[in-house]
N, C-alpha and C positions, 0 to 999 in steps of 0.2 A: 593399696596394700606394697610394702616394701620389697625392693630386689632381693633383700636377702632371705624372704620367706620363700625363695623358690630357689632349687639348684638343678644344674645341668649335669645330668650322668651319661657319660658315654663309652660307647665300647669302640674298640680300635683293635684290627686285627693283629695278632702277634703271641709271643711267649712272654708273659710280663712276671717278672720277679724280683725278690730283694726290694728298694723302694718302689718299684714301679707296681708290687703286687696289688696294692689297694687303691690304685689310680683308675681303673676301667671297670665295665661289667658290675656282676652282682658284688664283687668286694668292695667298688667304690661305694655301692650303696650301704653294705653293711659298716664301712667305716662312719660314713656320715650318720646313720640310726643311732650308732654307739654313741655318738656325742650328744644324742637328744635326749629329753626329758619329756615324757608323756603320762597324762593322768593315769591314775590308777584303774580307770575304768578300761582301758586297752589292757590290762596285764590277762596273757594268754587269749586275747580276743581272736576271730576269725579273720583270715586273708582271704581275698579275692583274687584270681588270676582270670584275665578276658582277653581275647588275640584272635588272630585269625589263621594262623598257621601253626602246625605243632609239630616240633622234630622228633629224632628218634630219641627217647627218653629212658633212664631207668632210674629204679627206687632210690638208689643210690646217689643220683644226683638231684634229684627231686629234693633229698633231705638236705643235700647242701644248698639248694637256692632257697629253700624254706629257711633256713640259718641264719642266712642274709636278710630275707624278709622279715624274720622276728627279731630283729636287733634293737636294741633301744632300753631303756630302763625308766623306771618310775620316780617320783620325787624322793621316795625313802631309798634309792638308789639299788631296787631291789630289779632284777633284769624282767622285761616285758614276758618273756618266755615265748616257747613256741605254740604254735596251734597248726590244725591239719587244713591246708590251704583248699579251697574248692575251686574249681576250673569251670567257669561260665564259657558253654559251647554249644551252639545249637544242635538242636536233633535231626532226623532225618524229616520229621514230619514238621520242623520247625522251617526248613528250607524248602520242603515241597509246597506249603501252604503260603510262601512270603509274597510279597509284591511283585517278585519276579519269577516264581515259581523256582523250578530246578536250576534255572539260568544263575540264581544268587549264590548257588554252591561254586562258582567258578571263582569267587572271592575269597573261598575258606578253604585253600587248596592244600588239603592235608589226606595222605594217603592211608589206605585201612590197615597198612602193617605198623603205623605209628599210631593210629587213632583206637584201635580195637586190643592193644597189649591188657592183659588179663588186671595188673595192678592198678591201672587208671580208671577202674570201675568206682572205685572210693572216692575220687576226686569229681566227677561230673556234676554239673549244675546247669539249670535251664537258663536260657535266656529269656528273660521278660523284662519289657520296656513299656508297661501300661500307662506311669507317671507320664510318660512323654508323648504317647501314641506311636511307638516305633518298635512293638511285638511283631510286627511282621517284615519289618526293614532287617535285613540281615547286618551283622555288624562287620567292619574292617577295621575298626579303632581296636588298640591295643592300650589297654589298662590294667594297672594294679591296684589295689588298696587293702588297707587294714581297718577293721570297723566294730563299732559297738554300735547294735542298732542301725539308727540313720547319722550317727555321730561319727566322725571319720580323726584316725590318727593321724594319716598322712595319704596321698594320693598320687598318682604315678601315670603320667599321660607318655606314651613311648611308640617308637618304630620297632621295637624289640618283641618279637614272638617267644613263645616258650620253647625253647633250644638252647642247647649248649653252644651253639655257633654265636647266638646273640648275646647271652649273659656271660658266656667262658664257662670251663669247669676247671677245677683244681687239679694238679697232677703233681707227681714227686713228692709225695707225704704231705700235699696242701702247700709247698714252697713256690708252686708256680702255676699261673691261671693262663690257660690258652684258648683264646678268642678268634673266630673266623670272620665275624662282619663287623662294619660299620654301624652302628647305632647312636642314636640321638634320646633322650629320656629326658622328661621334664618334670620334675619330683614337687610335690607341695606338702607342707606338713601344718598342725595345727598346733597351738598351744604357745610354750615360751621354750626356744632353745638353750643350750648352755652358752657360755660368751666365746665358744670358738666359734659361733654362728653369727656374731656381731660383724665379723669379717667381711666382706665379699669375697665369692667364692672364685677361683680361678679356671676352673674345669666341672662343667656338668650344671644342669640346671635342676635343683630340688625344691620343690613346695615344702616350706619349712613350718614348724608350730614356732611363728615369730612374734614377736610385739609389734604393735603399730603406735606409732608418735603420734600423740593428740595435736601436736602443733606441727605435724607436717615432716618433720625432720628426724635425724638419727645420728647417734655419735658412734664413732668406730673405735673409742677408747671408755674405759669405765674409771675415772678417778675419783674413786672414793665411793661412798654410798651416802648420797642426799637425804634429807629429812623426809619420811612418808607421809602422806593424806591419810585419810581414815581409812581408804581402801587398801593400803600398803602398798601404794604405787608411790615412785619418787616424784616429788613435786617439780623437780627441774626435769626430767625426761617424759613424765606421764605417759607411760608405757602402759598399753592394753593387751591381753591374751587373744589371739584368734585363737576361735573355734570353728572347726571345719565341720558341716554338715550336708547332708544330701537335700535335694529339692523335695524329698519326702518328709525332712523334718518339720514337725508339728510344734517346735516352741515359738516364744515371742520374740521375733527377730527385729522388730523395732522397740523392745526395752531397752530403758537407759540404765545399762549396767555400767558400774565403774571397773568393772574388772576384766571385761571381754568383749570383742565384736565379732559376732556371727558371720561366717562366710559360706554363702551356699554355694556348692560346686554341682556342676551338672552332670553326675556319676551317669552313665549311659543306659544302666541296666538297674532293676531294684535290689536291694539289700533287706534282709540276708537273701541269698539265692535259694531256690529251692531244690535239693538234691533229684536226679534223675529217679524217675519211678522204675519200674521191671519191666515196663513195655517199652520205654525210651532207647533209642537207638543214637548214638553219636554220628553226625554228620561225616563221611569220608567221601571225597570226591571221585575215588576210582573204583565204585561199586557200582553194580548195576541195580535201579529202581524202577520196576515196572508199572507202579501205582503213579497215574498220572497226575500232574498238578493242575492248576487252577486252567493252565493253557492248554490242556489236553497232551501235553508233553512228557515222555519217560525220560531216562537218564541212564548214561548218555544219548543226546536228541538222534543220534544216528542208530540206535539200538532198537530193534522192532518191538511193539507192545505185544506183550504176551496175550495168545487168543483165549 
């Protein structure tokens, strides 16, 4: 896989404006996605957010972030369009029945005042990882992805939780981005990028929908258009399109396709995520839970169990 199929996207504290507006945080992600071309199947396809700590959010900022996450266009130049994201977040029962019991909740440090906002109810989805045998292992990883079934438009592995501090928030009529945290994000895309992405990136690691050269090399310049073979590929460069899929993808990975290379990615949860049921309660670490876990503990551990 070529280095140019990956982009590093960082967050740096400060007030970023002018030429620096799109260098960091979610605005950097937006600018990279805007230069990428995606398959038509990803138009208005869903997006998943998965992380271990939830900031103090509002609906306006959720729309702002979704606008960045939804950037990009199809081959016919039409935008991918927005889609309602889902937040993959463990329920109280997930934590109670986990391998570590309530103690696992210490690594999911979000307070009740952030978690139990009414508008967030539309976003909650369950943590499930049957395909890797990790349903009972509570996640501390942070990932974001756009998908259609088991096909992935892009995949982002990051240190950034879902917060304004990590991703940044637009201010002053969208002319300034305020960031409070240092973060590093590794971003992987599938497909073929625009020619802008045939140059190494100077900052940020983003997994791109980049071509793979069958001869193991690549060119940083494009001097004309060499003749095409029967697959529509250049005889000179022999590029193949990468197709990103989950481990649950059921296609033929060994097929000798002349147009694409299938790249399975270990997405840590099952897609598509299942929304919460009416009985599910999102975990927050400062609530009291009196129903004992598998170790006979309540939460917090110093709280006496109800008689």
